[in-house]
Structures are given as structure tokens and as C-alpha cells.
C-alpha positions in Angstrom: -52.5 5.1 17.6 -48.7 4.7 18.1 -46.6 5.3 15.0 -44.3 2.5 13.7 -40.6 3.7 14.3 -39.5 1.5 11.4 -42.0 2.7 8.8 -40.3 3.1 5.5 -37.4 0.8 6.6 -36.8 -2.6 5.0 -37.9 -5.8 6.7 -36.7 -9.3 7.0 -38.4 -10.3 3.8 -36.5 -7.5 2.0 -33.2 -8.8 3.4 -34.0 -12.4 2.3 -34.9 -11.1 -1.2 -31.6 -9.3 -1.3 -29.8 -12.5 -0.4 -31.3 -14.1 -3.5 -30.3 -11.1 -5.6 -26.7 -11.4 -4.3 -26.5 -15.1 -4.9 -23.4 -15.7 -7.2 -22.4 -12.0 -6.9 -21.2 -11.4 -3.3 -19.3 -14.0 -1.3 -20.5 -15.7 1.8 -17.4 -14.6 3.7 -15.6 -16.7 6.2 -16.1 -16.8 9.9 -12.7 -17.1 11.7 -12.2 -17.7 15.4 -9.8 -15.6 17.4 -8.0 -17.5 20.2 -6.5 -14.3 21.6 -9.8 -12.5 22.0 -11.5 -15.7 23.1 -9.1 -15.9 26.0 -9.4 -12.1 26.7 -13.2 -12.1 26.7 -13.6 -15.5 28.3 -16.0 -16.7 25.6 -15.7 -17.7 21.9 -15.0 -14.7 19.6 -15.3 -15.0 15.9 -14.5 -12.6 13.0 -17.0 -12.2 10.2 -14.4 -11.4 7.4 -16.0 -8.9 5.1 -12.5 -7.7 4.5 -12.3 -10.7 2.2 -15.5 -9.7 0.3 -15.3 -8.7 -3.4 -13.8 -5.2 -3.6 -12.5 -5.7 -0.1 -15.5 -4.6 1.9 -19.2 -5.2 2.6 -20.3 -2.3 0.4 -20.8 -4.3 -2.8 -23.8 -6.0 -1.2 -25.9 -2.9 -0.7 -24.7 -1.2 -4.0 -25.6 -4.2 -6.1 -29.1 -4.7 -4.5 -29.8 -1.0 -5.0 -28.7 -0.8 -8.7 -30.3 -4.2 -9.6 -33.7 -2.7 -8.6 -33.4 0.2 -11.0 -35.7 0.3 -14.1 -34.3 0.1 -17.6 -34.9 3.8 -18.0 -33.0 4.6 -14.8 -30.1 2.3 -15.7 -29.8 4.1 -19.1 -29.2 7.4 -17.2 -26.3 5.9 -15.3 -25.6 6.1 -11.6 -23.6 8.4 -9.4 -22.2 7.9 -5.9 -20.0 9.5 -3.3 -17.6 7.7 -1.1 -14.2 7.7 0.7 -13.5 4.5 -1.1 -15.3 1.3 -0.1 -18.8 2.3 -1.4 -17.0 3.8 -4.5 -15.6 0.4 -5.3 -18.8 -1.4 -4.5 -20.8 0.9 -6.8 -18.2 0.7 -9.6 -18.2 -3.1 -9.6 -22.0 -3.5 -9.2 -22.6 -1.1 -12.0 -20.1 -2.9 -14.3 -21.7 -6.3 -13.5 -25.1 -4.8 -14.4 -23.9 -2.9 -17.5 -24.6 0.5 -16.0 -22.4 3.6 -16.4 -21.1 4.9 -13.1 -19.6 8.2 -11.8 -18.1 8.3 -8.4 -17.2 11.4 -6.3 -14.5 10.9 -3.7 -13.2 13.4 -1.1 -9.8 15.0 -1.5 -7.2 12.9 0.3 -9.1 9.6 -0.3 -6.6 6.7 -0.2 -4.9 6.3 -3.5 -5.3 2.5 -3.8 -9.1 3.0 -3.3 -9.2 5.7 -6.0 -7.2 3.5 -8.4 -9.4 0.4 -7.7 -12.5 2.4 -8.3 -11.3 3.5 -11.7 -10.2 -0.1 -12.5 -13.7 -1.4 -11.8 -14.9 1.0 -14.6 -16.2 4.2 -12.8 -15.3 7.7 -13.7 -13.8 9.3 -10.6 -14.2 12.9 -9.6 -12.8 14.7 -6.5 -14.9 17.0 -4.4 -14.9 18.0 -0.7 -12.8 17.1 2.3 -15.3 14.8 4.1 -18.0 12.4 2.9 -20.8 14.8 3.6 -19.3 17.4 1.3 -18.7 14.8 -1.3 -22.3 13.6 -1.0 -23.5 17.1 -1.8 -21.4 17.3 -4.9 -22.7 13.9 -6.1 -26.3 15.0 -5.6 -25.7 18.2 -7.6 -24.3 16.0 -10.4 -27.4 13.8 -10.2 -29.7 16.8 -10.5 -27.8 18.2 -13.4 -27.4 15.0 -15.4 -30.3 12.8 -14.4 -28.0 10.1 -13.1 -29.5 8.0 -10.3 -27.8 8.8 -6.9 -26.7 5.7 -5.0 -26.4 6.7 -1.4 -23.8 4.8 0.6 -26.1 4.1 3.5 -29.3 6.1 3.6 -31.6 3.9 1.4 -33.8 0.9 2.2 -32.3 -1.3 -0.6 -28.8 -0.5 0.6 -29.6 -1.4 4.2 -31.3 -4.6 3.0 -28.2 -5.6 1.1 -26.0 -5.1 4.1 -28.5 -7.0 6.2 -27.5 -10.2 4.3 -24.4 -10.2 6.5 -26.7 -10.7 9.6 -28.4 -13.7 8.0 -25.0 -15.2 7.3 -23.9 -14.6 10.9 -26.9 -16.5 12.2 -26.2 -19.4 9.8 -22.5 -19.6 10.6 -22.7 -19.0 14.3 -26.1 -20.2 15.5 -25.3 -19.8 19.2 -24.1 -16.2 18.8 -25.0 -14.0 21.8 -23.4 -10.6 20.8 -22.7 -9.1 17.4 -20.3 -6.1 17.3 -20.3 -4.0 14.2 -18.8 -0.6 13.3 -21.0 2.4 12.4 -20.2 5.2 10.0 -23.4 6.4 8.4 -25.2 3.4 9.8 -26.2 1.2 6.8 -24.2 -1.8 7.9 -25.2 -1.7 11.6 -28.8 -1.1 10.7 -29.0 -4.0 8.2 -27.2 -6.4 10.5 -29.3 -5.4 13.5 -32.5 -5.8 11.5 -31.6 -9.2 10.2 -30.4 -10.5 13.5 -33.1 -9.1 15.8 -35.9 -10.2 13.4 -34.8 -13.8 13.8 -33.1 -13.8 17.2 -34.3 -10.8 19.2 -32.4 -11.9 22.3 -29.0 -11.5 20.6 -27.3 -8.3 21.7 -26.1 -5.9 18.9 -23.4 -3.4 19.8 -22.4 -0.6 17.4 -18.9 1.0 17.5 -17.8 4.5 16.4 -14.5 6.2 16.3 -14.5 8.8 19.1 -13.5 11.6 16.6 -16.5 10.8 14.3 -19.2 9.7 16.8 -22.4 11.2 15.5 -24.7 8.5 16.8 -24.4 9.1 20.6 -25.6 12.7 20.5 -28.1 11.8 17.8 -29.6 9.0 19.9 -29.7 11.3 22.9 -31.6 13.9 20.8 -33.9 11.4 19.2 -33.0 12.5 15.7 -29.9 12.7 13.4 -27.6 15.5 14.6 -24.7 16.7 12.5 -21.2 17.0 14.0 -19.3 20.2 13.4 -16.2 18.3 12.5 -14.9 14.8 12.3 -11.3 13.6 12.8 -10.2 9.9 12.7 -7.8 7.6 11.0 -10.8 5.5 10.1 -11.8 7.1 6.8 -14.7 4.7 6.4 -16.2 6.3 9.5 -15.8 10.0 8.6 -19.5 10.7 8.4 -20.8 13.7 10.2 -24.5 12.9 10.2 -26.4 9.6 10.6 -28.6 8.6 7.7 -32.4 8.9 8.3 -33.2 5.3 7.4 -30.5 3.6 9.3 -30.9 6.0 12.3 -34.5 4.8 12.9 -33.4 1.2 12.8 -30.4 1.7 15.0 -32.4 3.7 17.6 -34.9 0.9 17.8 -32.8 -2.2 17.5 -29.1 -1.6 18.4 -28.6 -2.2 22.1 -25.6 0.0 22.6 -23.3 2.3 20.7 -19.7 2.5 22.0 -16.8 4.8 21.0 -13.2 3.8 20.7 -10.0 5.9 20.6 -7.4 6.2 17.9 -5.0 4.2 20.1 -7.6 1.4 20.4 -8.2 1.4 16.6 -4.5 1.1 15.8 -4.0 -1.6 18.4 -6.9 -3.5 16.9 -5.5 -3.3 13.4 -2.1 -4.5 14.7 -3.8 -7.5 16.5 -5.7 -8.5 13.3 -2.5 -8.5 11.4 -0.3 -10.2 13.9 -2.6 -12.7 15.5 -5.3 -13.4 12.9 -3.1 -12.7 9.8 -5.9 -10.5 8.4 -5.4 -7.1 6.7 -8.2 -4.9 8.1 -8.6 -1.1 7.7 -9.1 1.0 10.8 -12.9 1.3 10.4 -13.1 -2.5 9.9 -11.1 -3.1 13.1 -13.4 -0.9 15.3 -15.3 -3.9 16.7 -12.0 -5.5 17.7 -11.0 -2.1 19.3 -14.2 -2.3 21.4 -13.4 -5.8 22.5 -9.9 -4.9 23.5 -11.0 -1.8 25.4 -13.5 -3.5 27.6 -13.5 -7.3 27.0 -15.6 -8.1 30.1 -18.6 -6.1 28.7 -19.4 -8.7 26.0 -21.3 -11.9 26.4 -20.1 -14.7 24.2 -20.1 -16.2 21.7 -19.3 -12.9 20.1 -19.1 -12.1 16.4 -17.1 -9.1 15.4 -17.8 -7.8 11.8 -14.5 -6.9 10.1 -16.2 -4.6 7.5 -13.3 -3.9 5.2 -9.7 -4.4 4.4 -8.9 -1.6 1.9 -6.1 0.3 3.6 -3.4 2.4 2.0 0.0 0.8 2.6 1.3 4.1 3.9 -1.6 4.5 6.3 -1.1 0.9 7.3 2.6 1.6 8.1 1.7 4.6 10.2 -1.2 2.9 11.9 0.9 -0.1 12.8 3.6 2.1 14.2 1.0 3.9 16.2 -0.5 0.6 17.4 2.9 -0.7 18.5 3.5 2.5 20.5 0.0 2.2 22.0 0.8 -1.4 23.0 4.1 -0.4 24.6 6.2 -1.9 21.9 8.2 1.3 21.3 10.4 3.2 23.8 11.8 6.6 23.3 14.3 8.1 25.7 17.1 10.6 26.1 20.4 9.8 27.8 23.1 12.3 28.9 26.6 10.9 28.3 30.3 12.0 28.7 31.5 13.1 25.2 34.4 10.7 24.7 35.2 7.8 22.4 33.5 4.5 23.1 30.8 5.8 25.4 28.0 5.5 22.7 29.2 2.0 21.8 29.0 1.0 25.4 25.4 2.3 25.7 24.4 0.4 22.6 26.0 -2.7 24.0 23.9 -2.3 27.1 20.8 -2.1 25.0 21.8 -5.2 23.1 22.2 -7.1 26.4 18.7 -5.9 27.4 17.3 -7.3 24.1 16.1 -3.9 22.9 16.2 -3.3 19.2 17.5 0.1 18.3 15.5 1.7 15.5 17.1 5.2 15.5 19.8 7.2 17.3 20.2 10.9 17.3 23.5 12.0 18.8 23.6 15.7 19.9 26.8 17.6 20.9 25.9 21.2 20.2 22.9 21.9 22.4 23.6 24.9 24.6 22.1 23.0 27.6 25.1 20.6 27.3 28.4 21.0 29.1 31.6 21.2 27.1 32.3 17.6 27.7 28.8 16.2 27.4 26.6 14.7 24.7 23.0 13.7 24.6 21.6 10.7 22.8 18.0 10.3 21.7 17.1 6.6 21.3 14.1 5.0 19.6 13.8 1.4 20.6 11.6 -1.6 19.7 10.6 -3.6 22.8 8.5 -6.6 23.8 5.9 -4.6 25.7 5.4 -2.3 28.7 7.2 -4.6 31.1 10.2 -4.8 28.8 10.2 -1.0 28.4 10.4 -0.6 32.2 13.1 -3.3 32.5 15.2 -1.6 29.8 15.0 1.8 31.5 15.7 0.3 34.9 18.7 -1.6 33.5 20.2 1.6 32.1 19.8 3.5 35.4 21.4 0.6 37.3 24.3 0.7 34.8 24.9 4.4 35.8 23.2 6.1 32.8 21.3 9.3 33.3 17.9 9.2 31.6 16.3 12.6 31.0 12.6 13.3 31.5 
């Protein structure tokens, strides 16, 4: 007799029950069209804006459903969680709404705005570990020592059911959807969305997306079981999970049609697109579905719904990521020019750049390098441009004007 691969996982009835529990608690977030991506993909593309959810991400859904199901005795012991930020805020708010004491462990280096927001929602915050897996271990030790109920960020049926309510909303808001694209960290969101969508519309394609530097699912799916990565490295702190959760893994292995990986360049370009074109602040993990669409637009049948899972991004990280995204999009040009060292030459060079419509961001003027002749200077320029073609035109214009550009 064949075993049921989804034994112990939630089902559609659980997700519908979670939707009732969340009524008046979580928002039915907006579905926004993207004209740019629609043109690129050749079919309608919509954003499911969980970055506009309470606490700035989808996590409050699963956290509230999980804590709401606790007994009075369990609630009296309090809850404990571990998170890089979004689950932390979700647990803190859910616990506060339900009158439950909460303690949250966060990894060292967690974005300061997320730490501050978690405290403001009422949780006691403690720091432990460098990545979420280490922080999870510290939270479990605390639970064992104090009796607090551990609220896992993704590896629990109630959490998966809560996240699955997003899938039901997608089907209601975009009835003709053909492809749903969703980011994967530990897998709770993708598992819940896939379970909801496939239970109602099995023909809809569900595509998961991971950051290439934290992609635990491809090797795990190949092995047929969760496999831990030796290390993770990505700007998408919401995806820094080294091992898939057991519960979501079974669902994703059974129901998600494909798991793709995206580069850091693609993530930063996607974040930039969300900000510039859609006027939406989205964190790198939340922009991962957009990164997948940008990387290979022809691979997705429309209408497409991309789940923007969160918008909690540190302003400093946002600044660096946007700069990285502009560089990846060919919007920055750095070059070195060898010049005669005499008055007026630098001014003439800057005038040439002004004529070419290149915005000068920084100039480093060097006269003392031993590689230079007595009457030579070298200028390092950092320019803002309009894209790759403009970069090439600026460089070509300088060469035509007689300037020597160094490799």
C-alpha cells in the first residue's frame, strides 16, 4: 500500500479554517499589475503585495494561526521564536493580540529596524547565532528550559496553513492565474501557497525561487530528503535558511512544479524595479519572484502572480542594494583616464561628460602614482548613466575626443 507523501501536512480544510481565524487580523493584501513585466513576459503579471501586510510581511498569518490554536495552559507559559526579522515581528504582534508573553531570538546582524519593530510589538528580544539555524537551536534550548511554546517560523502544519491563506486570496483576486511564483526560505510560504492553489486549481503552475547562495531545496529535492547546506550567503536575510523544514519539504516536493535560483545581481535589479516601476518597497527575499521573471521572462506562462513576501528592509541595506542593482542594470560606469597634468584639463574632461549627459558621482584625481610620468595625472571617474548603451556611448565619445581610457 503506497504511503501518502502529505501525511501529517495540513489540507485545504485547514487553510480555509485558518482564513476564518485570520478574519479581521491579517489584511487581504492588494493585487497590483506590473506593466513593465507584462510587456517583458508577454502576458499579464500581477504582484501579490504581502509587503503591505501588517508587520510588513506574510509571517503574521502563520504566527497568529499557530498561537491562536494553543491551549490556555500553553498560552500561560508564553511563546518563543527565532527569526531574522519577519517571523519575529509576526510572532510579537500575534502574541500581543492574543495576550501571550513572547520572547524572540534573532541572529547577530539582524537588520536594526526589524529588531526595533519586534521590541515595539511587545516581544523580549535576545541575540544568538549568525544564521537562522543557529538561532533556532538557541530558541529551542530556551523552550526546553522555561516551558515556553516554540513557534517555528516554517516547520509546523498550522504555520503552513496560515501562509496558505495567501493562495486562496490569489485564486479569488486573479481567477485566471496560470503561474504563481513565490520565494522559498525554509518553505512555509511556498508550501502553503502551493497546497491552497493546487487543491483548488491543480493545473496552475507553482514555481519556487531561492537565492543561489542559500539554495537548500535543489539538492534536497534531488536527494529526496531535507539536506543541510554547509554555509549560506545572500543579501536576502529572509532566505538565509540552511535546511528545508520537514513539513514544507514534503509539500513542495509533491506540489511545487519547479524551484529556480537567482543571483545577487538579479535580486538587486528586482528590488530596484519594484521601487522605480511599481513604487513598492520590497526586501530582497520578497523580490525573488521578480528576479526570476527578469532572469528568464519567456519561461513563465501568464497570467502570472508574483508574491512579494515582505517589505522590511534596513535603509542602509536598501541603499547598498539599490546601488548594486543600478550597477547590475548598467546604470553606473567606472573608468580611469590618463591626462596631461596641466590647468584646465580636468575641467575640459568634465565638460565632455556633461555634453554626453553622464552624471559625475565621484572623481579621484591622482598625481603621485609611480606609474605616471612627471607631467601626467590619472582620474578615476564614477558616473551615473542611462543604461548599458549610454555607458558604451560615453566611453566611445571620450575616446573620439582623444582621451586615453585605461583598462
